[in-house]
C-alpha positions in Angstrom: 70.6 -18.8 8.0 70.2 -15.3 9.4 70.9 -14.0 5.9 68.1 -16.1 4.5 65.6 -14.8 7.1 66.5 -11.2 6.3 66.2 -11.8 2.6 62.9 -13.5 3.1 61.6 -10.7 5.3 62.7 -8.0 2.8 61.0 -10.0 0.0 57.8 -10.4 2.1 57.7 -6.7 3.0 58.2 -5.6 -0.6 55.4 -7.9 -1.7 53.1 -6.5 0.9 53.9 -2.9 0.1 53.3 -3.5 -3.6 50.0 -5.3 -3.0 48.6 -2.5 -0.9 46.4 0.0 -2.6 44.5 3.1 -1.5 42.2 2.6 1.4 38.8 1.3 0.5 36.1 3.7 1.4 32.5 2.6 1.8 29.9 4.2 -0.5 27.7 6.8 1.1 24.3 5.5 1.9 21.6 6.6 -0.5 17.9 6.4 -0.8 15.7 5.7 -3.8 13.8 8.8 -4.6 10.3 8.3 -5.8 8.4 11.4 -6.7 4.7 11.1 -7.3 2.5 13.9 -8.7 0.4 15.8 -6.3 -2.9 14.1 -6.2 -5.8 15.9 -8.0 -9.2 14.5 -7.4 -12.2 14.3 -9.7 -15.7 13.2 -8.9 -16.7 9.8 -10.2 -20.4 9.1 -10.7 -22.2 6.6 -12.9 -25.4 4.5 -12.6 -24.4 2.9 -9.4 -26.0 3.9 -6.1 -22.9 5.8 -4.9 -20.4 8.4 -6.0 -16.9 9.3 -4.8 -13.8 11.3 -5.6 -10.7 9.6 -7.1 -7.2 10.5 -8.2 -7.2 11.8 -11.7 -4.0 9.9 -12.4 -5.7 6.6 -11.8 -7.7 4.5 -14.3 -11.1 3.2 -13.4 -12.8 0.2 -14.9 -16.3 -0.9 -14.1 -16.8 -4.5 -13.2 -20.1 -6.3 -12.6 -22.6 -5.3 -9.9 -21.1 -1.8 -9.3 -17.7 -3.2 -8.5 -14.7 -1.3 -9.8 -10.9 -1.6 -10.2 -8.9 1.6 -9.9 -5.4 1.0 -11.3 -2.2 3.0 -10.8 -0.1 1.8 -13.8 3.1 3.6 -12.8 2.9 2.0 -9.3 1.6 -1.4 -10.3 -1.2 -1.0 -7.8 -4.9 -1.6 -8.0 -7.8 -0.7 -5.6 -10.6 -3.2 -5.8 -14.1 -1.8 -4.9 -17.0 -4.0 -4.2 -20.6 -3.0 -3.7 -23.3 -5.1 -2.0 -26.8 -4.0 -1.2 -27.8 -4.5 2.5 -30.7 -7.0 2.7 -31.1 -7.3 6.5 -27.7 -8.9 6.5 -25.5 -6.0 7.8 -23.9 -8.1 10.5 -22.8 -10.8 8.0 -21.4 -8.1 5.7 -19.5 -6.5 8.6 -18.1 -9.9 9.7 -17.0 -10.7 6.2 -15.2 -7.4 5.7 -13.5 -7.7 9.1 -12.5 -11.3 8.4 -11.0 -10.3 5.0 -8.8 -7.8 6.8 -7.7 -10.1 9.6 -6.7 -12.9 7.2 -3.6 -10.8 6.7 -2.6 -11.0 10.4 -0.2 -13.8 9.7 2.1 -11.6 7.6 1.2 -8.2 9.1 3.3 -6.5 11.8 0.3 -4.4 12.9 -3.2 -3.6 11.8 -4.4 -0.1 12.7 -8.1 0.6 12.7 -9.4 4.0 12.0 -13.2 4.4 12.5 -15.0 6.8 10.1 -18.3 8.4 11.0 -20.1 11.0 8.9 -23.7 11.3 10.1 -24.6 14.1 7.6 -23.9 11.8 4.6 -24.9 8.7 6.5 -21.5 7.1 5.8 -20.0 4.9 8.6 -17.1 2.6 8.3 -13.6 1.5 9.2 -10.3 2.1 7.5 -7.5 -0.5 8.1 -3.8 0.2 7.6 -1.9 -3.1 7.4 1.8 -2.7 8.2 4.3 -5.4 7.3 4.7 -7.7 4.3 1.0 -8.5 3.9 -0.6 -8.8 0.5 -2.6 -5.7 1.0 -1.6 -2.5 2.9 -4.9 -0.8 3.2 -8.6 -1.8 3.3 -11.9 -0.2 4.2 -15.6 -0.8 4.4 -18.3 1.9 4.4 -22.1 1.6 4.8 -25.2 3.5 5.6 -26.2 0.4 7.6 -29.6 0.0 5.9 -29.1 -0.1 2.1 -25.5 0.1 0.9 -22.2 -1.6 1.7 -18.9 -0.9 -0.1 -15.5 -2.5 0.6 -12.1 -1.5 -0.8 -8.6 -3.0 -0.8 -5.4 -2.2 -2.5 -3.0 -4.7 -4.0 0.4 -4.2 -5.5 1.7 -6.4 -8.3 5.0 -7.0 -6.7 6.3 -9.3 -4.0 5.1 -8.0 -0.6 8.1 -6.1 0.7 6.7 -3.2 2.8 10.0 -1.3 2.9 10.2 -1.2 -0.9 6.7 -0.2 -1.7 6.1 2.1 1.3 6.1 5.3 -0.7 3.6 4.0 -3.3 1.6 2.3 -0.5 1.4 5.6 1.4 0.3 7.5 -1.8 -2.5 5.0 -2.6 -3.5 4.8 1.0 -4.2 8.5 1.0 -6.3 8.1 -2.2 -8.3 5.3 -0.6 -9.0 7.4 2.5 -10.1 10.3 0.2 -12.4 7.9 -1.7 -14.0 6.7 1.6 -14.4 10.1 3.0 -16.0 11.5 -0.1 -18.4 8.5 -0.6 -22.0 9.7 -1.2 -25.1 7.5 -1.4 -27.6 8.3 -4.1 
């Protein structure tokens, strides 16, 4: 019996030593590297009652009533601009713009508000940065409070996963802020 136990133990040890291989090492962590070209801005002006600067890499298409889509094909992102004339309804326009932003509060982790005031150009507004897995990551509205009202929002054609699109979202957010800050009424 003792001989059988020793034989079995030797057999078991030899099987274990044969089955062992080199230690498994975890792969080093890596990060996806996304390089975007440095933004170069060009002035955009047409027959609408406002003008602004936009990224030269983006493609702009006019829609009806001075609304525009500014697309970033490499990032699968689009900025939607909407223009509305103010007809003694500034409070309604402001409520609608704020409501549109806060509809994303269900999926958003945080919504940061950044007021924008430029009395020299008579441009007043609010820029919203929406953090989390919301459908839009940035929105704004701008007005002169008497004649003009513009809203903008960015959407990505991908499932909302903020961690994955964060570099592109940051790039487009900077372009949207530039657009808002360079807005001029005619």
